[in-house]
C-alpha positions as CSV (number, residue, x, y, z in Angstrom):
1,M,-79.0,162.0,224.4
2,R,-81.6,165.1,223.6
3,T,-82.7,165.2,219.7
4,T,-83.1,168.4,217.5
5,D,-86.7,167.4,217.4
6,D,-87.4,167.7,220.8
7,H,-88.1,171.3,221.1
8,L,-90.4,174.2,221.9
9,S,-91.7,175.1,218.2
10,H,-93.3,178.8,219.1
11,V,-95.3,180.2,221.4
12,V,-98.7,182.6,220.5
13,F,-99.8,185.5,222.3
14,C,-103.3,187.1,222.1
15,V,-103.6,190.5,222.3
16,A,-106.7,192.3,222.2
17,P,-106.5,194.5,219.1
18,D,-105.7,198.5,219.8
19,E,-102.5,196.5,221.6
20,M,-101.5,195.1,219.1
21,D,-98.8,198.0,217.1
22,A,-98.1,198.0,220.9
23,A,-96.5,194.2,220.8
24,R,-95.2,194.4,217.5
25,D,-93.7,197.9,219.6
26,L,-92.4,195.2,222.2
27,W,-90.6,192.7,220.2
28,R,-88.8,195.2,217.9
29,A,-87.3,196.6,221.0
30,L,-86.6,193.6,221.6
31,G,-84.3,192.3,218.3
32,V,-87.4,190.7,216.9
33,E,-89.3,191.6,213.5
34,L,-92.7,190.3,213.3
35,E,-94.4,190.0,209.1
36,E,-97.7,190.3,209.6
37,M,-100.9,188.8,207.9
38,V,-105.3,189.1,207.6
39,R,-106.9,185.7,207.4
40,E,-110.6,187.3,207.0
41,D,-111.3,184.0,206.8
42,F,-110.2,183.1,210.4
43,G,-110.8,186.4,211.2
44,L,-107.4,187.3,212.4
45,R,-105.2,189.9,212.2
46,I,-101.3,187.8,212.9
47,L,-97.5,188.8,213.5
48,Y,-95.3,186.3,213.4
49,G,-91.9,186.2,213.1
50,W,-91.0,181.9,212.1
51,D,-87.8,182.0,213.1
52,T,-88.0,182.8,216.2
53,G,-90.6,181.3,217.6
54,V,-92.9,184.1,217.9
55,E,-96.4,184.5,217.0
56,I,-98.8,187.3,218.4
57,I,-102.2,186.7,217.0
58,T,-105.5,189.4,217.3
59,A,-109.2,189.8,216.5
60,H,-110.2,190.7,212.9
61,G,-113.3,191.3,211.0
62,D,-115.2,188.0,211.5
63,G,-114.6,184.5,211.9
64,D,-114.9,181.9,213.7
65,F,-110.6,182.4,214.9
66,G,-111.3,185.9,216.1
67,R,-114.3,185.3,218.1
68,A,-112.1,183.3,220.0
69,A,-110.1,184.9,220.6
70,D,-112.9,187.6,221.8
71,E,-114.1,184.7,224.3
72,F,-110.4,184.1,225.4
73,L,-108.7,188.0,226.0
74,G,-112.2,188.0,227.7
75,A,-111.5,185.5,229.9
76,H,-108.3,185.8,230.2
77,G,-107.7,189.2,230.5
């Protein structure tokens, strides 16, 4: 028997800064509204839908996580 704890919590997509608005538009076209948060301390701009499990991140400003996002995109596209 499966329990309610046995499921995917959320998925994070990493996109280039100039693709963030297009990513929001894609999810909006699919019926998913995303809220926005900027975490300067992390160096990230984040779009998220807690009820849908969709999270989109991109580098924004200077911060360790933003640098990691840039490195990830540089290595994986």
